[in-house]
VOFIDO-456992 format. One record per residue (C-alpha): residue in one letter; z, x negated, y negated. Coordinates in nm, 3 decimals. Layout:
- type  zz  xx  yy
- A  Z  X  Y;
...
This chain:
- type  zz  xx  yy
- M  0.428  1.237  2.109;
- R  0.270  1.471  1.853;
- R  -0.016  1.312  1.657;
- M  -0.105  1.407  1.298;
- S  -0.435  1.591  1.313;
- V  -0.502  1.522  0.946;
- R  -0.518  1.145  0.999;
- K  -0.887  1.122  1.080;
- V  -0.976  1.364  0.801;
- L  -0.789  1.153  0.546;
- M  -0.959  0.837  0.662;
- L  -1.304  0.991  0.643;
- I  -1.261  1.109  0.285;
- G  -1.124  0.773  0.187;
- L  -0.762  0.847  0.108;
- T  -0.629  0.570  0.329;
- M  -0.545  0.221  0.218;
- T  -0.335  -0.038  0.396;
- T  -0.066  -0.252  0.240;
- L  -0.287  -0.552  0.300;
- A  -0.497  -0.473  -0.005;
- A  -0.193  -0.441  -0.225;
- P  -0.207  -0.771  -0.412;
- A  -0.515  -0.723  -0.622;
- W  -0.849  -0.572  -0.538;
- G  -0.827  -0.222  -0.685;
- Q  -0.702  -0.332  -1.024;
- Y  -0.984  -0.580  -1.064;
- E  -1.250  -0.331  -0.958;
- S  -1.169  -0.076  -1.224;
- K  -1.118  -0.289  -1.531;
- G  -1.435  -0.336  -1.729;
- Q  -1.614  -0.662  -1.797;
- G  -1.360  -0.868  -1.992;
- R  -1.434  -1.238  -2.046;
- T  -1.080  -1.376  -2.057;
- C  -0.834  -1.457  -1.782;
- S  -0.585  -1.182  -1.709;
- Y  -0.251  -1.174  -1.532;
- S  -0.038  -0.889  -1.404;
- F  0.292  -0.850  -1.223;
- S  0.514  -0.575  -1.088;
- Y  0.847  -0.542  -0.914;
- T  0.939  -0.220  -0.733;
- P  1.277  -0.146  -0.572;
- I  1.270  0.168  -0.354;
- Y  1.538  0.357  -0.169;
- Q  1.439  0.593  0.113;
- F  1.730  0.828  0.174;
- E  1.879  0.882  0.517;
- T  1.678  1.104  0.747;
- D  1.706  1.220  1.107;
- L  1.500  1.109  1.406;
- D  1.381  1.384  1.641;
- R  1.539  1.225  1.950;
- G  1.871  1.164  1.783;
- G  2.006  0.917  1.531;
- R  1.913  0.857  1.171;
- F  1.805  0.580  0.936;
- D  1.757  0.483  0.573;
- V  1.548  0.204  0.420;
- S  1.582  -0.021  0.113;
- R  1.252  -0.174  0.001;
- H  1.151  -0.436  -0.256;
- Y  0.786  -0.497  -0.350;
- L  0.669  -0.787  -0.568;
- R  0.309  -0.834  -0.691;
- L  0.150  -1.120  -0.889;
- N  -0.221  -1.099  -0.975;
- F  -0.466  -1.326  -1.156;
- V  -0.838  -1.286  -1.233;
- R  -1.070  -1.535  -1.400;
- P  -1.432  -1.479  -1.510;
- I  -1.656  -1.760  -1.389;
- N  -1.954  -1.635  -1.589;
- R  -2.086  -1.303  -1.719;
- K  -2.145  -1.172  -1.366;
- L  -1.888  -1.337  -1.144;
- K  -1.508  -1.302  -1.134;
- L  -1.259  -1.462  -0.900;
- G  -0.906  -1.339  -0.844;
- L  -0.587  -1.427  -0.664;
- G  -0.329  -1.176  -0.547;
- L  0.016  -1.264  -0.417;
- G  0.245  -1.002  -0.270;
- Y  0.581  -0.991  -0.096;
- D  0.742  -0.685  0.062;
- F  1.096  -0.680  0.201;
- E  1.246  -0.386  0.389;
- K  1.604  -0.346  0.512;
- W  1.629  -0.074  0.779;
- N  1.968  0.080  0.865;
- F  1.977  0.279  1.191;
- S  2.283  0.472  1.308;
- D  2.392  0.695  1.597;
- L  2.090  0.610  1.813;
- P  2.122  0.754  2.165;
- D  1.923  0.489  2.358;
- V  2.021  0.139  2.474;
- A  2.379  0.163  2.352;
- G  2.263  0.256  2.004;
- A  2.090  -0.077  1.938;
- S  1.863  -0.083  1.631;
- P  1.490  -0.121  1.710;
- W  1.453  -0.356  1.411;
- D  1.642  -0.467  1.102;
- A  1.482  -0.671  0.818;
- L  1.103  -0.684  0.772;
- H  0.903  -0.934  0.565;
- R  0.540  -0.901  0.450;
- P  0.413  -1.185  0.225;
- A  0.038  -1.160  0.160;
- V  -0.243  -1.349  -0.013;
- S  -0.579  -1.202  -0.117;
- V  -0.877  -1.355  -0.297;
- P  -1.095  -1.090  -0.465;
- V  -1.452  -1.192  -0.554;
- L  -1.639  -0.954  -0.788;
- Y  -2.007  -0.976  -0.874;
- A  -2.175  -0.757  -1.138;
- F  -2.547  -0.680  -1.107;
- A  -2.819  -0.422  -1.181;
- D  -2.689  -0.221  -1.475;
- S  -2.312  -0.259  -1.428;
- W  -2.286  -0.218  -1.052;
- T  -1.998  -0.425  -0.910;
- F  -1.991  -0.567  -0.559;
- G  -1.652  -0.681  -0.436;
- I  -1.526  -0.868  -0.133;
- T  -1.158  -0.940  -0.073;
- P  -1.046  -1.156  0.220;
- T  -0.675  -1.110  0.288;
- I  -0.410  -1.267  0.510;
- E  -0.057  -1.138  0.559;
- Y  0.251  -1.220  0.760;
- S  0.410  -0.897  0.884;
- G  0.719  -0.937  1.095;
- E  1.087  -0.891  1.155;
- S  1.320  -1.176  1.059;
- G  1.280  -1.438  1.332;
- A  0.941  -1.316  1.454;
- D  0.694  -1.581  1.570;
- F  0.482  -1.680  1.268;
- G  0.155  -1.727  1.452;
- Q  0.189  -1.392  1.630;
- S  0.272  -1.206  1.308;
- L  -0.043  -1.278  1.106;
- I  -0.270  -0.994  0.995;
- Y  -0.607  -1.080  0.847;
- G  -0.931  -0.916  0.747;
- G  -1.116  -0.808  0.436;
- I  -1.246  -0.531  0.213;
- V  -1.602  -0.484  0.088;
- S  -1.677  -0.241  -0.194;
- L  -1.949  -0.124  -0.431;
- A  -1.872  0.059  -0.757;
- H  -2.041  0.172  -1.079;
- P  -1.944  0.333  -1.414;
- F  -2.162  0.646  -1.412;
- S  -2.046  0.731  -1.764;
- R  -1.780  0.625  -2.013;
- N  -1.540  0.858  -1.834;
- L  -1.638  0.826  -1.467;
- Y  -1.609  0.517  -1.246;
- L  -1.686  0.567  -0.876;
- G  -1.724  0.346  -0.573;
- I  -1.708  0.326  -0.197;
- G  -1.586  0.060  0.037;
- V  -1.477  -0.032  0.385;
- G  -1.192  -0.241  0.520;
- V  -1.162  -0.418  0.854;
- F  -0.834  -0.580  0.964;
- D  -0.693  -0.738  1.279;
- Q  -0.346  -0.585  1.286;
- L  -0.135  -0.728  1.569;
- E  -0.315  -0.634  1.890;
- E  -0.515  -0.365  1.708;
- T  -0.829  -0.371  1.491;
- S  -0.846  -0.111  1.213;
- F  -1.162  0.006  1.037;
- F  -1.146  0.249  0.746;
- P  -1.375  0.376  0.469;
- F  -1.234  0.463  0.127;
- I  -1.333  0.576  -0.221;
- I  -1.270  0.420  -0.561;
- V  -1.231  0.670  -0.844;
- N  -1.131  0.663  -1.208;
- W  -1.233  0.993  -1.370;
- K  -1.117  1.069  -1.723;
- I  -1.143  1.446  -1.729;
- N  -1.044  1.466  -2.096;
- D  -0.805  1.294  -2.339;
- K  -0.502  1.416  -2.143;
- F  -0.601  1.417  -1.776;
- Q  -0.759  1.175  -1.530;
- I  -0.792  1.133  -1.153;
- T  -0.753  0.783  -1.012;
- N  -0.628  0.572  -0.722;
- P  -0.257  0.480  -0.757;
- Y  -0.282  0.101  -0.727;
- R  0.080  0.026  -0.814;
- A  0.305  -0.087  -0.532;
- G  0.525  0.169  -0.363;
- P  0.536  0.412  -0.073;
- A  0.208  0.570  -0.189;
- G  0.021  0.270  -0.316;
- P  -0.219  0.119  -0.319;
- A  -0.352  0.436  -0.159;
- G  -0.460  0.794  -0.199;
- L  -0.536  0.992  -0.513;
- E  -0.334  1.071  -0.823;
- L  -0.372  1.323  -1.106;
- V  -0.245  1.164  -1.429;
- Y  -0.138  1.350  -1.745;
- V  -0.099  1.153  -2.072;
- P  0.096  1.368  -2.321;
- T  0.144  1.088  -2.575;
- E  0.033  0.729  -2.626;
- N  0.349  0.587  -2.466;
- W  0.414  0.835  -2.185;
- E  0.229  0.912  -1.861;
- L  0.299  1.158  -1.581;
- G  0.140  1.152  -1.236;
- I  0.133  1.351  -0.914;
- G  -0.040  1.234  -0.597;
- G  -0.033  1.157  -0.230;
- A  -0.164  0.929  0.044;
- Y  -0.154  0.846  0.412;
- R  0.005  0.513  0.504;
- T  0.040  0.308  0.821;
- Y  0.160  -0.047  0.875;
- R  0.246  -0.266  1.172;
- F  0.488  -0.558  1.214;
- R  0.585  -0.808  1.483;
- L  0.934  -0.787  1.637;
- D  1.130  -1.105  1.695;
- D  1.178  -1.271  2.034;
- R  1.543  -1.159  2.049;
- N  1.451  -0.794  2.013;
- L  1.498  -0.553  2.302;
- V  1.117  -0.542  2.314;
- R  1.053  -0.916  2.294;
- N  0.758  -1.004  2.063;
- G  0.665  -0.638  2.052;
- V  0.499  -0.452  1.764;
- G  0.660  -0.183  1.548;
- E  0.458  0.071  1.351;
- N  0.543  0.320  1.076;
- K  0.304  0.605  0.988;
- F  0.353  0.881  0.732;
- L  0.207  1.104  0.465;
- V  0.361  1.063  0.121;
- G  0.370  1.284  -0.187;
- F  0.511  1.171  -0.519;
- L  0.579  1.251  -0.882;
- R  0.577  0.968  -1.135;
- M  0.679  0.918  -1.499;
- Q  0.579  0.605  -1.695;
- R  0.705  0.471  -2.026;
- K  0.511  0.198  -2.208;
- I  0.713  -0.075  -2.376;
- G  0.492  -0.230  -2.638;
- E  0.133  -0.306  -2.546;
- R  0.189  -0.497  -2.222;
- L  0.498  -0.374  -2.035;
- T  0.568  -0.051  -1.846;
- I  0.849  0.115  -1.654;
- D  0.773  0.376  -1.387;
- L  1.023  0.613  -1.228;
- A  0.891  0.785  -0.916;
- G  1.030  1.024  -0.661;
- G  0.891  1.208  -0.364;
- G  0.897  1.236  0.009;
- L  0.757  1.096  0.333;
- F  0.622  1.366  0.566;
- G  0.502  1.368  0.927;
- G  0.666  1.030  0.978;
- D  0.627  0.851  1.310;
- L  0.791  0.529  1.435;
- S  0.661  0.357  1.747;
- I  0.710  0.036  1.946;
- E  0.450  -0.142  2.157;
- N  0.499  -0.434  2.393;
- E  0.338  -0.769  2.317;
- D  0.019  -0.657  2.493;
- G  -0.024  -0.361  2.256;
- N  0.084  -0.087  2.500;
- E  0.304  0.182  2.347;
- I  0.641  0.212  2.521;
- E  0.837  0.434  2.282;
- S  0.783  0.656  1.979;
- D  0.977  0.906  1.771;
- E  0.908  1.126  1.472;
- Y  1.139  1.165  1.175;
- D  1.221  1.445  0.935;
- P  1.091  1.451  0.576;
- A  1.248  1.158  0.395;
- P  1.303  1.166  0.016;
- F  1.278  0.846  -0.187;
- L  1.326  0.711  -0.539;
- A  1.137  0.412  -0.683;
- L  1.144  0.215  -1.006;
- T  0.859  -0.015  -1.108;
- F  0.868  -0.282  -1.379;
- G  0.516  -0.406  -1.462;
- G  0.314  -0.595  -1.716;
- R  -0.028  -0.736  -1.804;
- F  -0.114  -1.049  -2.000;
């Protein structure tokens, strides 16, 4: 199996982010010092077009991502949040050469809960800690064996009116594997039209990576960016690899167009591709037994979001 040599580089410069952090933390980190409760939501349907596997066969994926976030100031320095997320993926495999063409998995579910805690100190520095727990498994997978848990710790500061920077680290127990990754937080307003930021919206690229955003008018926004993604999930006990673990890894590049609807609602249309994709299966002890790479896979996504 060919490994992506860029993986370690991306992790070191902080462009990686797991789906576990999706419910809330990044949005809360980068949003000023408001004193009122705030709510946000988003729903993102995604279609990944059919693509070929190197060893034969092909697949396509339909995804649905739902996010509900809440943050409440406790006092001038402390904020508490709650993030709820649910991801559903329907995988459709065809013409597979192995084991009579049986699909390695079918429907995946990833509900998650996170509790961001943000503390402001010493001239607008913000310390954040976000414990997170997620179920990640195929339909019928054992619940207790499908739990992923861990947390993110971060430190960030507005160095000027136009530059917000931070660093952090995440540690997660991901189904027979412990992951550790550093990352950066950035929101840099270059001028009135351009900014560089982390794409925190749900989708194949987020919350992850970096994005260059262009704002031509008050109601329109264009973005281009990329990220490295990896996620793991438990297979059910009726699978050919009983209680095994599936994993999907890929680089993603995207183009995005956003239209504001009033002051609180937005619609995003995004398109792009997944590159260097790799699917693998491990047994229940965490030993890899099969892997395959897939060709570049185009996708389209639509996000409906709002803040209150």
